All heavy atoms as TSV, in Angstrom:
chain	resi	resn	atom	element	x	y	z
A	1	MET	N	N	3.867	154.675	225.130
A	1	MET	CA	C	4.990	154.834	224.356
A	1	MET	C	C	6.131	155.546	225.201
A	1	MET	O	O	7.265	155.422	224.813
A	1	MET	CB	C	4.802	155.585	223.262
A	1	MET	CG	C	3.729	154.806	222.160
A	1	MET	SD	S	3.359	155.808	220.655
A	1	MET	CE	C	5.050	155.903	219.895
A	2	ASN	N	N	5.835	156.292	226.190
A	2	ASN	CA	C	6.739	156.884	227.045
A	2	ASN	C	C	7.724	157.792	226.172
A	2	ASN	O	O	8.944	157.704	226.477
A	2	ASN	CB	C	7.404	155.940	227.996
A	2	ASN	CG	C	8.077	156.538	229.119
A	2	ASN	OD1	O	7.785	157.618	229.469
A	2	ASN	ND2	N	9.064	155.877	229.819
A	3	VAL	N	N	7.420	158.528	225.261
A	3	VAL	CA	C	8.173	159.385	224.401
A	3	VAL	C	C	8.450	160.671	225.296
A	3	VAL	O	O	7.434	161.402	225.698
A	3	VAL	CB	C	7.605	159.661	223.177
A	3	VAL	CG1	C	8.407	160.730	222.328
A	3	VAL	CG2	C	7.432	158.427	222.375
A	4	LYS	N	N	9.624	161.144	225.344
A	4	LYS	CA	C	9.973	162.440	226.197
A	4	LYS	C	C	10.895	163.243	225.297
A	4	LYS	O	O	12.079	162.967	225.235
A	4	LYS	CB	C	10.649	162.094	227.384
A	4	LYS	CG	C	9.698	161.374	228.370
A	4	LYS	CD	C	10.463	161.111	229.705
A	4	LYS	CE	C	9.441	160.206	230.557
A	4	LYS	NZ	N	10.111	159.793	231.832
A	5	PRO	N	N	10.344	164.249	224.615
A	5	PRO	CA	C	11.160	165.158	223.637
A	5	PRO	C	C	12.205	165.959	224.423
A	5	PRO	O	O	12.008	166.244	225.643
A	5	PRO	CB	C	10.157	166.043	223.001
A	5	PRO	CG	C	8.986	166.050	223.916
A	5	PRO	CD	C	8.905	164.774	224.674
A	6	SER	N	N	13.382	166.065	223.880
A	6	SER	CA	C	14.349	166.852	224.536
A	6	SER	C	C	14.314	168.323	224.071
A	6	SER	O	O	15.099	169.226	224.591
A	6	SER	CB	C	15.790	166.389	224.251
A	6	SER	OG	O	16.005	166.315	222.794
A	7	GLY	N	N	13.522	168.679	222.965
A	7	GLY	CA	C	13.296	169.942	222.529
A	7	GLY	C	C	12.143	170.056	221.561
A	7	GLY	O	O	11.490	169.119	221.254
A	8	LEU	N	N	11.806	171.302	221.257
A	8	LEU	CA	C	10.730	171.598	220.439
A	8	LEU	C	C	11.145	172.603	219.352
A	8	LEU	O	O	11.889	173.425	219.588
A	8	LEU	CB	C	9.534	172.161	221.117
A	8	LEU	CG	C	9.025	171.440	222.358
A	8	LEU	CD1	C	7.998	172.269	223.182
A	8	LEU	CD2	C	8.240	170.199	221.793
A	9	ILE	N	N	10.611	172.418	218.128
A	9	ILE	CA	C	10.859	173.348	217.067
A	9	ILE	C	C	9.450	173.646	216.444
A	9	ILE	O	O	8.642	172.668	216.145
A	9	ILE	CB	C	11.820	172.744	215.942
A	9	ILE	CG1	C	13.164	172.438	216.514
A	9	ILE	CG2	C	11.915	173.704	214.706
A	9	ILE	CD1	C	13.968	171.683	215.567
A	10	GLY	N	N	9.306	174.878	216.144
A	10	GLY	CA	C	7.957	175.220	215.552
A	10	GLY	C	C	8.222	176.308	214.373
A	10	GLY	O	O	9.093	177.114	214.541
A	11	HIS	N	N	7.327	176.238	213.504
A	11	HIS	CA	C	7.266	177.258	212.501
A	11	HIS	C	C	5.830	177.834	212.263
A	11	HIS	O	O	4.759	177.019	212.374
A	11	HIS	CB	C	7.722	176.666	211.220
A	11	HIS	CG	C	7.455	177.647	209.917
A	11	HIS	ND1	N	8.184	178.702	209.692
A	11	HIS	CD2	C	6.587	177.602	208.986
A	11	HIS	CE1	C	7.847	179.266	208.683
A	11	HIS	NE2	N	6.745	178.604	208.192
A	12	SER	N	N	5.736	179.244	212.210
A	12	SER	CA	C	4.459	179.818	212.124
A	12	SER	C	C	3.559	179.530	213.269
A	12	SER	O	O	4.011	179.733	214.482
A	12	SER	CB	C	3.673	179.236	210.735
A	12	SER	OG	O	2.585	180.006	210.557
A	13	SER	N	N	2.416	178.946	213.190
A	13	SER	CA	C	1.579	178.735	214.367
A	13	SER	C	C	2.243	177.584	215.253
A	13	SER	O	O	1.909	177.393	216.427
A	13	SER	CB	C	0.124	178.252	213.983
A	13	SER	OG	O	0.176	177.128	213.150
A	14	GLY	N	N	3.102	176.813	214.694
A	14	GLY	CA	C	3.799	175.800	215.560
A	14	GLY	C	C	4.670	176.466	216.618
A	14	GLY	O	O	4.906	175.945	217.759
A	15	GLU	N	N	5.153	177.699	216.463
A	15	GLU	CA	C	5.911	178.443	217.452
A	15	GLU	C	C	4.968	178.756	218.682
A	15	GLU	O	O	5.427	178.551	219.868
A	15	GLU	CB	C	6.350	179.794	216.946
A	15	GLU	CG	C	7.396	179.542	215.789
A	15	GLU	CD	C	7.661	180.781	215.077
A	15	GLU	OE1	O	6.986	181.819	215.206
A	15	GLU	OE2	O	8.690	180.812	214.259
A	16	ILE	N	N	3.672	178.965	218.513
A	16	ILE	CA	C	2.737	179.141	219.524
A	16	ILE	C	C	2.614	177.844	220.368
A	16	ILE	O	O	2.546	177.766	221.572
A	16	ILE	CB	C	1.401	179.639	219.055
A	16	ILE	CG1	C	1.611	181.009	218.271
A	16	ILE	CG2	C	0.409	179.800	220.128
A	16	ILE	CD1	C	0.385	181.546	217.480
A	17	LEU	N	N	2.447	176.819	219.598
A	17	LEU	CA	C	2.353	175.439	220.285
A	17	LEU	C	C	3.583	175.111	221.078
A	17	LEU	O	O	3.486	174.672	222.210
A	17	LEU	CB	C	2.148	174.311	219.165
A	17	LEU	CG	C	2.172	172.915	219.730
A	17	LEU	CD1	C	1.014	172.682	220.624
A	17	LEU	CD2	C	2.100	171.897	218.630
A	18	CYS	N	N	4.742	175.433	220.518
A	18	CYS	CA	C	6.018	175.159	221.269
A	18	CYS	C	C	6.015	176.002	222.557
A	18	CYS	O	O	6.357	175.424	223.612
A	18	CYS	CB	C	7.195	175.431	220.494
A	18	CYS	SG	S	7.509	174.325	219.091
A	19	ALA	N	N	5.571	177.251	222.526
A	19	ALA	CA	C	5.518	178.169	223.679
A	19	ALA	C	C	4.616	177.492	224.688
A	19	ALA	O	O	4.964	177.546	225.938
A	19	ALA	CB	C	5.156	179.507	223.307
A	20	TYR	N	N	3.483	177.033	224.278
A	20	TYR	CA	C	2.521	176.398	225.244
A	20	TYR	C	C	3.073	175.179	225.830
A	20	TYR	O	O	3.090	174.969	227.009
A	20	TYR	CB	C	1.112	176.089	224.525
A	20	TYR	CG	C	0.320	175.173	225.233
A	20	TYR	CD1	C	-0.338	175.800	226.440
A	20	TYR	CD2	C	0.046	173.922	224.940
A	20	TYR	CE1	C	-1.210	174.898	227.084
A	20	TYR	CE2	C	-0.723	173.057	225.701
A	20	TYR	CZ	C	-1.431	173.616	226.820
A	20	TYR	OH	O	-2.165	172.781	227.571
A	21	VAL	N	N	3.608	174.243	225.093
A	21	VAL	CA	C	4.106	173.025	225.478
A	21	VAL	C	C	5.277	173.213	226.461
A	21	VAL	O	O	5.495	172.454	227.522
A	21	VAL	CB	C	4.590	172.094	224.414
A	21	VAL	CG1	C	5.301	170.839	224.881
A	21	VAL	CG2	C	3.341	171.684	223.610
A	22	ALA	N	N	6.129	174.208	226.241
A	22	ALA	CA	C	7.253	174.562	227.078
A	22	ALA	C	C	6.864	175.231	228.415
A	22	ALA	O	O	7.602	175.500	229.231
A	22	ALA	CB	C	8.265	175.457	226.294
A	23	GLY	N	N	5.573	175.636	228.454
A	23	GLY	CA	C	5.109	176.301	229.764
A	23	GLY	C	C	5.174	177.817	229.726
A	23	GLY	O	O	5.017	178.451	230.694
A	24	CYS	N	N	5.531	178.407	228.504
A	24	CYS	CA	C	5.720	179.866	228.471
A	24	CYS	C	C	4.271	180.496	228.312
A	24	CYS	O	O	4.297	181.724	228.549
A	24	CYS	CB	C	6.586	180.216	227.303
A	24	CYS	SG	S	8.278	179.411	227.470
A	25	LEU	N	N	3.358	179.879	227.799
A	25	LEU	CA	C	2.053	180.371	227.540
A	25	LEU	C	C	1.033	179.427	228.142
A	25	LEU	O	O	1.160	178.187	228.147
A	25	LEU	CB	C	1.630	180.453	225.999
A	25	LEU	CG	C	2.407	181.465	225.175
A	25	LEU	CD1	C	2.106	181.406	223.760
A	25	LEU	CD2	C	2.291	182.857	225.733
A	26	THR	N	N	-0.115	179.895	228.739
A	26	THR	CA	C	-1.173	179.013	229.139
A	26	THR	C	C	-2.011	178.716	227.934
A	26	THR	O	O	-1.719	179.347	226.805
A	26	THR	CB	C	-2.071	179.902	230.098
A	26	THR	OG1	O	-2.724	180.984	229.420
A	26	THR	CG2	C	-1.309	180.453	231.307
A	27	ALA	N	N	-2.913	177.834	228.025
A	27	ALA	CA	C	-3.682	177.396	226.939
A	27	ALA	C	C	-4.585	178.673	226.452
A	27	ALA	O	O	-4.660	178.945	225.232
A	27	ALA	CB	C	-4.781	176.294	227.390
A	28	ARG	N	N	-5.035	179.351	227.495
A	28	ARG	CA	C	-5.805	180.642	227.100
A	28	ARG	C	C	-4.940	181.686	226.268
A	28	ARG	O	O	-5.411	182.221	225.282
A	28	ARG	CB	C	-6.323	181.329	228.289
A	28	ARG	CG	C	-7.149	182.580	228.100
A	28	ARG	CD	C	-7.651	183.180	229.393
A	28	ARG	NE	N	-8.157	184.483	229.119
A	28	ARG	CZ	C	-9.377	184.686	229.286
A	28	ARG	NH1	N	-10.304	183.791	229.640
A	28	ARG	NH2	N	-9.990	185.920	229.122
A	29	GLU	N	N	-3.764	181.817	226.648
A	29	GLU	CA	C	-2.855	182.770	226.013
A	29	GLU	C	C	-2.382	182.314	224.613
A	29	GLU	O	O	-2.318	183.065	223.716
A	29	GLU	CB	C	-1.513	182.972	226.914
A	29	GLU	CG	C	-1.738	183.709	228.236
A	29	GLU	CD	C	-0.474	183.628	229.067
A	29	GLU	OE1	O	0.209	182.661	229.043
A	29	GLU	OE2	O	-0.417	184.605	229.924
A	30	ALA	N	N	-2.220	180.948	224.574
A	30	ALA	CA	C	-1.836	180.410	223.131
A	30	ALA	C	C	-3.120	180.560	222.147
A	30	ALA	O	O	-2.884	181.071	221.076
A	30	ALA	CB	C	-1.533	178.906	223.361
A	31	ILE	N	N	-4.260	180.370	222.720
A	31	ILE	CA	C	-5.440	180.440	221.846
A	31	ILE	C	C	-5.660	182.021	221.469
A	31	ILE	O	O	-5.900	182.378	220.276
A	31	ILE	CB	C	-6.809	179.998	222.596
A	31	ILE	CG1	C	-6.686	178.511	222.663
A	31	ILE	CG2	C	-7.976	180.368	221.767
A	31	ILE	CD1	C	-7.644	177.873	223.574
A	32	PHE	N	N	-5.414	182.881	222.414
A	32	PHE	CA	C	-5.534	184.340	222.145
A	32	PHE	C	C	-4.496	184.708	221.124
A	32	PHE	O	O	-4.898	185.529	220.335
A	32	PHE	CB	C	-5.331	185.018	223.575
A	32	PHE	CG	C	-5.568	186.536	223.434
A	32	PHE	CD1	C	-6.735	187.085	223.489
A	32	PHE	CD2	C	-4.380	187.363	223.486
A	32	PHE	CE1	C	-6.903	188.520	223.495
A	32	PHE	CE2	C	-4.464	188.782	223.425
A	32	PHE	CZ	C	-5.743	189.339	223.422
A	33	THR	N	N	-3.252	184.227	221.331
A	33	THR	CA	C	-2.157	184.660	220.433
A	33	THR	C	C	-2.478	184.165	219.034
A	33	THR	O	O	-2.246	184.959	218.074
A	33	THR	CB	C	-0.777	184.011	220.881
A	33	THR	OG1	O	-0.571	184.508	222.276
A	33	THR	CG2	C	0.359	184.396	219.972
A	34	ALA	N	N	-2.858	182.819	218.879
A	34	ALA	CA	C	-3.172	182.356	217.537
A	34	ALA	C	C	-4.264	183.153	216.876
A	34	ALA	O	O	-4.207	183.525	215.660
A	34	ALA	CB	C	-3.526	180.878	217.675
A	35	TYR	N	N	-5.412	183.485	217.658
A	35	TYR	CA	C	-6.399	184.257	217.074
A	35	TYR	C	C	-6.070	185.578	216.661
A	35	TYR	O	O	-6.306	185.975	215.410
A	35	TYR	CB	C	-7.504	184.493	218.165
A	35	TYR	CG	C	-8.528	185.441	217.707
A	35	TYR	CD1	C	-9.610	184.995	216.788
A	35	TYR	CD2	C	-8.711	186.728	218.008
A	35	TYR	CE1	C	-10.589	185.878	216.384
A	35	TYR	CE2	C	-9.654	187.558	217.598
A	35	TYR	CZ	C	-10.538	187.061	216.812
A	35	TYR	OH	O	-11.617	188.063	216.440
A	36	TRP	N	N	-5.191	186.430	217.362
A	36	TRP	CA	C	-4.856	187.717	217.021
A	36	TRP	C	C	-3.831	187.747	215.913
A	36	TRP	O	O	-3.755	188.609	215.137
A	36	TRP	CB	C	-4.437	188.554	218.176
A	36	TRP	CG	C	-5.640	189.013	218.926
A	36	TRP	CD1	C	-6.248	188.564	220.167
A	36	TRP	CD2	C	-6.569	189.971	218.481
A	36	TRP	NE1	N	-7.377	189.164	220.344
A	36	TRP	CE2	C	-7.595	190.081	219.378
A	36	TRP	CE3	C	-6.743	190.782	217.289
A	36	TRP	CZ2	C	-8.706	190.826	219.257
A	36	TRP	CZ3	C	-7.767	191.652	217.115
A	36	TRP	CH2	C	-8.822	191.599	218.056
A	37	CYS	N	N	-2.943	186.781	215.923
A	37	CYS	CA	C	-2.019	186.633	214.704
A	37	CYS	C	C	-2.702	186.446	213.361
A	37	CYS	O	O	-2.449	187.070	212.448
A	37	CYS	CB	C	-1.018	185.370	214.981
A	37	CYS	SG	S	0.304	185.710	216.105
A	38	GLY	N	N	-3.724	185.518	213.382
A	38	GLY	CA	C	-4.547	185.365	212.227
A	38	GLY	C	C	-5.338	186.638	211.951
A	38	GLY	O	O	-5.508	186.928	210.664
A	39	ARG	N	N	-5.938	187.295	212.827
A	39	ARG	CA	C	-6.538	188.589	212.611
A	39	ARG	C	C	-5.802	189.625	212.002
A	39	ARG	O	O	-6.123	190.287	211.071
A	39	ARG	CB	C	-7.371	189.133	213.858
A	39	ARG	CG	C	-8.500	188.223	214.275
A	39	ARG	CD	C	-9.809	188.249	213.496
A	39	ARG	NE	N	-10.286	189.630	213.555
A	39	ARG	CZ	C	-10.988	190.177	212.769
A	39	ARG	NH1	N	-11.309	189.672	211.595
A	39	ARG	NH2	N	-11.485	191.518	212.962
A	40	CYS	N	N	-4.577	189.798	212.520
A	40	CYS	CA	C	-3.593	190.880	212.073
A	40	CYS	C	C	-3.129	190.446	210.687
A	40	CYS	O	O	-3.178	191.442	209.820
A	40	CYS	CB	C	-2.473	190.873	212.976
A	40	CYS	SG	S	-2.797	191.605	214.647
A	41	ILE	N	N	-2.914	189.339	210.233
A	41	ILE	CA	C	-2.463	188.815	208.971
A	41	ILE	C	C	-3.615	189.150	208.056
A	41	ILE	O	O	-3.498	189.683	206.924
A	41	ILE	CB	C	-2.068	187.442	208.949
A	41	ILE	CG1	C	-0.767	187.282	209.719
A	41	ILE	CG2	C	-1.943	186.985	207.512
A	41	ILE	CD1	C	-0.302	186.039	209.860
A	42	GLU	N	N	-4.907	188.766	208.435
A	42	GLU	CA	C	-6.010	188.956	207.665
A	42	GLU	C	C	-6.271	190.385	207.253
A	42	GLU	O	O	-6.710	190.766	206.174
A	42	GLU	CB	C	-7.231	188.408	208.334
A	42	GLU	CG	C	-8.566	188.493	207.662
A	42	GLU	CD	C	-9.762	187.891	208.438
A	42	GLU	OE1	O	-10.093	188.578	209.463
A	42	GLU	OE2	O	-10.205	186.887	207.980
A	43	GLN	N	N	-6.217	191.233	208.235
A	43	GLN	CA	C	-6.395	192.747	208.102
A	43	GLN	C	C	-5.332	193.488	207.501
A	43	GLN	O	O	-5.397	194.618	207.129
A	43	GLN	CB	C	-6.807	193.318	209.493
A	43	GLN	CG	C	-8.106	192.787	209.937
A	43	GLN	CD	C	-8.484	193.284	211.261
A	43	GLN	OE1	O	-7.850	194.111	211.895
A	43	GLN	NE2	N	-9.629	192.786	211.839
A	44	ALA	N	N	-4.027	192.884	207.418
A	44	ALA	CA	C	-2.961	193.616	206.962
A	44	ALA	C	C	-2.819	193.805	205.409
A	44	ALA	O	O	-2.086	194.592	204.930
A	44	ALA	CB	C	-1.673	192.942	207.331
A	45	ASP	N	N	-3.663	193.031	204.706
A	45	ASP	CA	C	-3.830	193.219	203.281
A	45	ASP	C	C	-2.481	192.899	202.660
A	45	ASP	O	O	-1.986	193.797	201.792
A	45	ASP	CB	C	-4.334	194.568	202.833
A	45	ASP	CG	C	-4.751	194.657	201.356
A	45	ASP	OD1	O	-5.116	193.536	200.859
A	45	ASP	OD2	O	-4.662	195.686	200.778
A	46	LEU	N	N	-1.767	191.931	203.087
A	46	LEU	CA	C	-0.457	191.610	202.535
A	46	LEU	C	C	-0.569	190.826	201.230
A	46	LEU	O	O	-1.583	190.106	200.983
A	46	LEU	CB	C	0.331	190.788	203.562
A	46	LEU	CG	C	0.661	191.362	204.940
A	46	LEU	CD1	C	1.192	190.428	206.014
A	46	LEU	CD2	C	1.608	192.508	204.664
A	47	PRO	N	N	0.491	190.724	200.421
A	47	PRO	CA	C	0.507	189.856	199.326
A	47	PRO	C	C	0.276	188.461	199.687
A	47	PRO	O	O	0.866	188.036	200.652
A	47	PRO	CB	C	1.878	190.099	198.604
A	47	PRO	CG	C	2.361	191.264	199.263
A	47	PRO	CD	C	1.716	191.605	200.473
A	48	LYS	N	N	-0.506	187.624	199.025
A	48	LYS	CA	C	-0.813	186.316	199.395
A	48	LYS	C	C	0.306	185.298	198.903
A	48	LYS	O	O	0.926	185.490	197.772
A	48	LYS	CB	C	-2.124	185.855	198.753
A	48	LYS	CG	C	-3.215	186.748	199.238
A	48	LYS	CD	C	-3.536	186.706	200.595
A	48	LYS	CE	C	-4.710	187.573	201.005
A	48	LYS	NZ	N	-4.720	188.040	202.261
A	49	GLY	N	N	0.631	184.229	199.759
A	49	GLY	CA	C	1.510	183.196	199.290
A	49	GLY	C	C	3.019	183.452	199.147
A	49	GLY	O	O	3.615	182.715	198.342
A	50	ARG	N	N	3.469	184.374	199.889
A	50	ARG	CA	C	4.998	184.700	199.734
A	50	ARG	C	C	5.590	184.682	201.149
A	50	ARG	O	O	5.113	185.346	202.065
A	50	ARG	CB	C	5.132	185.992	199.057
A	50	ARG	CG	C	4.564	186.002	197.676
A	50	ARG	CD	C	4.901	187.514	197.182
A	50	ARG	NE	N	4.337	187.368	195.714
A	50	ARG	CZ	C	3.667	188.372	195.283
A	50	ARG	NH1	N	3.230	189.328	196.027
A	50	ARG	NH2	N	3.270	188.374	194.111
A	51	MET	N	N	6.675	183.949	201.309
A	51	MET	CA	C	7.408	183.885	202.528
A	51	MET	C	C	8.816	183.398	202.266
A	51	MET	O	O	9.073	182.617	201.341
A	51	MET	CB	C	6.692	183.078	203.629
A	51	MET	CG	C	7.409	182.940	204.824
A	51	MET	SD	S	6.685	182.142	206.254
A	51	MET	CE	C	6.100	180.554	205.526
A	52	ALA	N	N	9.711	183.886	202.933
A	52	ALA	CA	C	11.162	183.428	202.749
A	52	ALA	C	C	11.804	183.507	204.195
A	52	ALA	O	O	11.458	184.290	205.042
A	52	ALA	CB	C	11.908	184.464	201.922
A	53	ALA	N	N	12.614	182.347	204.489
A	53	ALA	CA	C	13.361	182.204	205.681
A	53	ALA	C	C	14.842	182.299	205.217
A	53	ALA	O	O	15.297	181.561	204.470
A	53	ALA	CB	C	13.123	180.983	206.356
A	54	ILE	N	N	15.493	183.288	205.682
A	54	ILE	CA	C	16.778	183.657	205.254
A	54	ILE	C	C	17.769	183.635	206.361
A	54	ILE	O	O	17.510	184.476	207.328
A	54	ILE	CB	C	16.890	184.920	204.431
A	54	ILE	CG1	C	15.908	184.877	203.282
A	54	ILE	CG2	C	18.295	185.241	203.909
A	54	ILE	CD1	C	15.765	186.222	202.493
A	55	GLY	N	N	18.820	182.977	206.490
A	55	GLY	CA	C	19.821	182.945	207.597
A	55	GLY	C	C	20.889	183.966	207.281
A	55	GLY	O	O	22.016	183.568	206.959
A	56	THR	N	N	20.548	185.218	207.334
A	56	THR	CA	C	21.700	186.290	207.199
A	56	THR	C	C	21.166	187.535	207.772
A	56	THR	O	O	20.190	187.608	208.363
A	56	THR	CB	C	21.918	186.534	205.674
A	56	THR	OG1	O	22.998	187.461	205.526
A	56	THR	CG2	C	20.608	187.073	205.005
A	57	GLU	N	N	22.038	188.535	207.803
A	57	GLU	CA	C	21.595	189.763	208.366
A	57	GLU	C	C	20.725	190.650	207.514
A	57	GLU	O	O	20.813	190.587	206.196
A	57	GLU	CB	C	22.850	190.654	208.619
A	57	GLU	CG	C	23.858	190.043	209.697
A	57	GLU	CD	C	25.049	190.791	209.934
A	57	GLU	OE1	O	25.115	192.059	209.451
A	57	GLU	OE2	O	25.979	190.329	210.572
A	58	LEU	N	N	19.776	191.294	208.103
A	58	LEU	CA	C	18.854	192.193	207.306
A	58	LEU	C	C	19.445	193.019	206.355
A	58	LEU	O	O	19.079	193.215	205.199
A	58	LEU	CB	C	17.940	192.844	208.265
A	58	LEU	CG	C	16.819	193.619	207.597
A	58	LEU	CD1	C	15.941	192.971	206.765
A	58	LEU	CD2	C	15.973	194.424	208.734
A	59	CYS	N	N	20.505	193.755	206.790
A	59	CYS	CA	C	21.167	194.650	205.873
A	59	CYS	C	C	21.718	194.140	204.610
A	59	CYS	O	O	21.522	194.569	203.485
A	59	CYS	CB	C	22.394	195.327	206.578
A	59	CYS	SG	S	21.914	196.246	208.153
A	60	SER	N	N	22.151	192.827	204.662
A	60	SER	CA	C	22.725	192.106	203.545
A	60	SER	C	C	21.646	191.760	202.600
A	60	SER	O	O	21.718	191.874	201.335
A	60	SER	CB	C	23.462	190.793	203.913
A	60	SER	OG	O	24.508	191.103	204.711
A	61	VAL	N	N	20.452	191.393	203.021
A	61	VAL	CA	C	19.276	191.064	202.161
A	61	VAL	C	C	18.833	192.199	201.459
A	61	VAL	O	O	18.555	192.197	200.262
A	61	VAL	CB	C	18.135	190.386	203.081
A	61	VAL	CG1	C	16.928	190.148	202.192
A	61	VAL	CG2	C	18.632	189.100	203.680
A	62	ILE	N	N	18.632	193.295	202.292
A	62	ILE	CA	C	18.163	194.599	201.584
A	62	ILE	C	C	19.115	195.087	200.462
A	62	ILE	O	O	18.734	195.500	199.432
A	62	ILE	CB	C	17.984	195.728	202.627
A	62	ILE	CG1	C	16.813	195.240	203.587
A	62	ILE	CG2	C	17.655	197.098	202.031
A	62	ILE	CD1	C	16.626	196.187	204.742
A	63	GLU	N	N	20.501	195.002	200.717
A	63	GLU	CA	C	21.360	195.542	199.761
A	63	GLU	C	C	21.445	194.588	198.464
A	63	GLU	O	O	21.621	195.125	197.429
A	63	GLU	CB	C	22.731	195.433	200.365
A	63	GLU	CG	C	23.077	196.582	201.442
A	63	GLU	CD	C	24.454	196.334	202.046
A	63	GLU	OE1	O	25.030	195.406	201.951
A	63	GLU	OE2	O	24.720	197.327	202.791
A	64	CYS	N	N	21.229	193.296	198.554
A	64	CYS	CA	C	21.403	192.317	197.461
A	64	CYS	C	C	20.086	192.036	196.752
A	64	CYS	O	O	20.047	191.267	195.791
A	64	CYS	CB	C	21.989	191.075	198.030
A	64	CYS	SG	S	23.628	191.289	198.678
A	65	SER	N	N	19.086	192.580	197.257
A	65	SER	CA	C	17.649	192.098	196.752
A	65	SER	C	C	17.059	193.151	195.724
A	65	SER	O	O	17.021	194.342	196.026
A	65	SER	CB	C	16.724	191.883	197.914
A	65	SER	OG	O	15.454	191.534	197.388
A	66	SER	N	N	16.364	192.665	194.764
A	66	SER	CA	C	15.635	193.447	193.960
A	66	SER	C	C	14.090	193.269	194.164
A	66	SER	O	O	13.298	193.885	193.430
A	66	SER	CB	C	15.944	193.194	192.464
A	66	SER	OG	O	15.570	191.855	192.255
A	67	PHE	N	N	13.815	192.524	195.231
A	67	PHE	CA	C	12.458	192.217	195.661
A	67	PHE	C	C	11.980	193.183	196.637
A	67	PHE	O	O	12.732	193.735	197.360
A	67	PHE	CB	C	12.242	190.762	196.173
A	67	PHE	CG	C	12.535	189.708	195.122
A	67	PHE	CD1	C	13.700	188.996	195.170
A	67	PHE	CD2	C	11.594	189.413	194.101
A	67	PHE	CE1	C	14.029	187.907	194.223
A	67	PHE	CE2	C	11.851	188.385	193.185
A	67	PHE	CZ	C	13.035	187.684	193.248
A	68	GLN	N	N	10.664	193.421	196.633
A	68	GLN	CA	C	10.093	194.191	197.677
A	68	GLN	C	C	9.571	193.183	198.810
A	68	GLN	O	O	8.800	192.314	198.642
A	68	GLN	CB	C	8.849	194.966	197.296
A	68	GLN	CG	C	8.176	195.850	198.295
A	68	GLN	CD	C	6.940	196.529	197.850
A	68	GLN	OE1	O	6.531	196.486	196.617
A	68	GLN	NE2	N	6.412	197.463	198.652
A	69	PHE	N	N	10.004	193.336	200.062
A	69	PHE	CA	C	9.874	192.444	201.093
A	69	PHE	C	C	8.908	193.143	202.141
A	69	PHE	O	O	8.866	194.268	202.316
A	69	PHE	CB	C	11.117	191.981	201.851
A	69	PHE	CG	C	11.972	191.059	201.107
A	69	PHE	CD1	C	12.977	191.608	200.308
A	69	PHE	CD2	C	11.664	189.672	201.055
A	69	PHE	CE1	C	13.784	190.733	199.612
A	69	PHE	CE2	C	12.461	188.902	200.316
A	69	PHE	CZ	C	13.603	189.357	199.520
A	70	VAL	N	N	8.087	192.281	202.783
A	70	VAL	CA	C	7.294	192.550	203.944
A	70	VAL	C	C	7.977	191.986	205.157
A	70	VAL	O	O	7.973	190.715	205.240
A	70	VAL	CB	C	5.855	192.108	203.845
A	70	VAL	CG1	C	5.094	192.543	205.006
A	70	VAL	CG2	C	5.221	192.790	202.560
A	71	TRP	N	N	8.541	192.695	205.908
A	71	TRP	CA	C	9.288	192.129	207.105
A	71	TRP	C	C	8.404	191.916	208.180
A	71	TRP	O	O	7.621	192.794	208.764
A	71	TRP	CB	C	10.412	193.091	207.479
A	71	TRP	CG	C	11.378	193.267	206.451
A	71	TRP	CD1	C	11.519	194.399	205.646
A	71	TRP	CD2	C	12.260	192.305	205.897
A	71	TRP	NE1	N	12.448	194.217	204.624
A	71	TRP	CE2	C	12.990	192.952	204.760
A	71	TRP	CE3	C	12.705	190.945	206.325
A	71	TRP	CZ2	C	13.969	192.226	204.012
A	71	TRP	CZ3	C	13.689	190.435	205.465
A	71	TRP	CH2	C	14.263	191.050	204.477
A	72	GLU	N	N	8.465	190.749	208.944
A	72	GLU	CA	C	7.828	190.442	210.135
A	72	GLU	C	C	8.789	189.895	211.073
A	72	GLU	O	O	9.495	189.143	210.758
A	72	GLU	CB	C	6.708	189.457	209.921
A	72	GLU	CG	C	5.656	189.824	208.937
A	72	GLU	CD	C	4.456	188.852	208.771
A	72	GLU	OE1	O	4.428	187.999	209.624
A	72	GLU	OE2	O	3.788	189.030	207.936
A	73	CYS	N	N	8.844	190.538	212.322
A	73	CYS	CA	C	9.717	190.095	213.341
A	73	CYS	C	C	9.026	189.643	214.586
A	73	CYS	O	O	7.956	190.149	214.957
A	73	CYS	CB	C	10.662	191.272	213.718
A	73	CYS	SG	S	11.651	191.796	212.339
């Protein structure tokens, strides 16, 4: 097929894959990163099934929101 992507986009664990494909992580580092991301989320006792992607400044979201957010950067 000779497909050659000009860029990569990832979300969640897809970001780890993009870093690996781009050469920023070795296969070992990508596996290690995915494992520890999962373990941290599992042990953090966060509310289940909630996530938001918001294209604005953090200060604006906090001022305008009545929700309690768990921030991950």
